[in-house]
C-alpha positions in Angstrom: 0.0 0.0 0.0 2.3 2.8 -1.2 1.9 6.3 0.0 1.7 9.2 -2.4 3.4 12.3 -1.2 1.1 15.3 -1.5 3.7 17.7 -0.1 6.4 17.5 2.5 3.9 17.3 5.4 1.0 15.3 3.9 0.7 11.9 2.3 -2.2 10.0 0.8 -2.8 6.2 0.9 -5.3 4.0 -1.0 -7.2 1.6 1.1 -8.5 -1.6 -0.6 -11.2 -4.0 0.6 -9.8 -6.8 2.7 -6.6 -4.9 3.5 -5.7 -3.0 6.7 -3.4 -0.2 7.6 -2.6 1.4 10.9 -2.2 5.1 11.7 -1.5 7.2 14.7 -4.7 8.5 16.2 -5.4 12.1 15.1 -3.4 11.6 11.9 -6.3 11.4 9.5 -6.8 14.8 7.7 -9.4 13.8 5.1 -10.7 10.8 3.2 -12.8 9.8 0.2 -14.9 6.7 -0.2 -16.1 4.2 2.4 -13.4 4.1 5.0 -13.6 3.2 8.7 -11.3 4.1 11.6 -11.4 2.0 14.8 -9.2 2.1 17.9 -6.6 -0.7 17.7 -6.2 -2.7 20.9 -4.1 -5.6 19.5 -0.9 -3.7 18.9 -1.1 -4.2 15.1 0.5 -7.2 13.5 2.2 -9.0 16.4 -0.9 -9.2 18.6 -1.1 -8.9 22.3 2.6 -9.5 23.0 3.5 -6.5 20.8 1.0 -4.4 22.7 2.5 -5.5 26.0 6.0 -4.8 24.8 5.0 -1.3 23.7 3.4 -0.6 27.1 6.5 -1.9 29.0 8.5 0.4 26.7 6.2 3.3 27.6 5.5 3.5 23.9 1.7 3.3 24.2 1.2 5.5 21.2 -2.4 4.9 20.3 -3.1 3.5 16.8 -6.2 3.4 14.6 -7.0 0.5 12.3 -8.0 1.9 8.8 -10.1 -0.3 6.6 -12.5 0.0 3.7 -12.4 1.2 0.1 -11.1 4.7 -0.6 -8.2 7.1 -0.1 -7.0 8.7 3.1 -4.8 11.8 3.6 -2.5 11.7 6.6 -0.5 14.4 8.5 0.2 15.3 12.1 1.4 18.5 13.9 2.8 20.0 10.7 5.7 17.6 10.9 7.7 16.6 7.8 6.9 13.1 6.6 9.3 10.6 5.2 8.0 7.5 3.4 10.2 4.4 3.8 9.6 1.3 1.7 10.6 -2.0 3.2 11.5 -5.1 1.1 11.6 -7.8 3.7 14.0 -6.0 6.1 13.3 -4.5 9.5 12.8 -0.8 10.3 13.7 0.5 13.8 11.8 3.6 14.8 10.5 5.3 17.9 6.7 4.7 18.2 5.8 8.3 18.4 7.3 9.0 15.0 5.0 6.5 13.3 2.4 8.3 11.2 0.9 5.3 9.3 2.1 1.9 7.9 0.9 -1.1 6.0 -1.1 -3.7 8.0 1.0 -6.4 6.4 4.1 -5.4 8.4 5.0 -7.4 11.5 5.2 -5.0 14.5 7.3 -5.7 17.5 9.5 -4.1 20.3 13.2 -4.4 20.7 15.2 -3.7 23.8 17.9 -1.2 22.8 20.4 -2.8 25.2 20.5 -5.8 22.9 22.1 -3.7 20.2 25.3 -2.2 21.7 24.9 -3.5 25.2 25.2 -0.9 27.9 25.8 1.8 25.3 22.5 1.0 23.7 20.9 1.7 27.0 22.8 4.9 27.5 21.6 6.0 24.0 18.0 5.8 25.3 18.9 8.1 28.2 20.8 10.6 26.2 18.1 11.0 23.5 15.3 11.1 25.9 13.8 8.1 24.2 13.0 4.8 25.9 15.3 1.8 26.3 13.0 0.1 23.8 12.3 0.9 20.1 9.5 -0.2 17.8 10.3 -2.6 14.9 8.3 -3.1 11.6 9.3 -6.0 9.5 8.2 -7.3 6.1 7.2 -5.9 2.7 5.3 -2.6 2.8 5.5 1.1 3.3 5.9 3.2 6.4 5.3 7.0 6.8 7.4 8.5 9.7 7.5 12.0 11.1 10.5 14.3 11.6 11.4 17.9 12.2 12.7 20.0 9.3 12.9 17.2 6.7 14.9 14.0 6.5 17.9 12.7 4.6 18.7 9.0 4.0 22.3 8.1 4.5 23.4 4.6 3.3 25.4 2.4 5.6 27.9 0.0 4.0 30.4 -2.5 5.4 33.6 -0.7 6.4 32.0 2.8 6.2 30.1 3.5 9.4 28.0 6.6 9.8 28.1 8.8 12.9 24.8 10.6 13.8 23.9 13.1 16.5 21.5 10.9 18.6 19.0 13.7 18.8 18.8 14.0 15.0 18.3 10.2 14.6 14.9 9.2 13.2 15.1 5.6 12.2 17.2 3.0 10.5 16.8 -0.3 8.6 18.9 -3.2 7.5 21.5 -5.3 9.1 22.9 -2.5 11.3 24.6 -2.4 14.6 24.6 0.8 16.7 26.7 2.0 19.6 27.1 5.3 21.4 30.5 6.9 21.6 31.7 10.1 23.2 33.1 12.8 20.9 34.8 14.5 23.8 36.8 13.3 26.8 34.9 13.1 30.1 36.9 16.1 31.4 35.7 18.2 28.4 32.1 17.1 29.0 31.8 18.7 32.5 29.1 21.4 32.3 28.0 20.5 28.9 24.6 19.2 27.7 24.4 16.0 25.6 24.7 17.8 22.2 27.6 16.7 20.1 29.3 15.2 23.2 27.8 11.9 22.1 27.6 10.3 18.7 25.6 7.4 17.5 27.8 5.1 15.4 25.9 2.8 12.9 27.7 0.1 11.0 26.8 -2.8 8.8 24.6 -2.7 5.8 21.4 -0.6 5.5 20.4 3.0 5.9 19.8 5.6 8.6 17.3 8.5 8.4 18.4 11.8 10.0 16.3 14.9 10.6 17.4 18.5 10.1 16.8 19.3 13.8 17.6 18.2 17.3 14.0 18.6 18.5 11.9 15.7 19.7 8.4 15.3 18.5 
């Protein structure tokens, strides 16, 4: 269910009979046709365990199930929207950045400590995000939100990418992440997080970076 970009802050999706999609509550701007919107209590694809994982992660971003036959326009808070197409791989993204996504995608929750050990947990503290992140896996499209637009940076073996943790939006592929300090501990005294920390991503895939250090 591909999204059509209307402008940088609005997308349109076609809903077909027998298919589902999920959106953040309040993200529907307008629609045409016979389309229904119902609160989702199953956590999307992944069922109850996915929902429990999201609540443990304090990522209880409410979702709506979108069904019917028509077209729906989505947007939220005037945020910029980036459409990401998955071809069997996994997207890692904070739940509150999800605008809408295909119902065919398998939804789950990953403990950030499992990628990068203690440093993965530190990343959650530094960015103000949880120790968990939402995963979407399979074939389909995802619309995510960001401040000030997004750039996609490829990650290839032997060429890791360093990102300001607060500018990080999402990543996909076979990617490892770890947090490193750009300054010595002595130099960090009296400083905020800022560029004192860098998120290093390595492997094969891509990372999406927003043109801002603001949280949604």
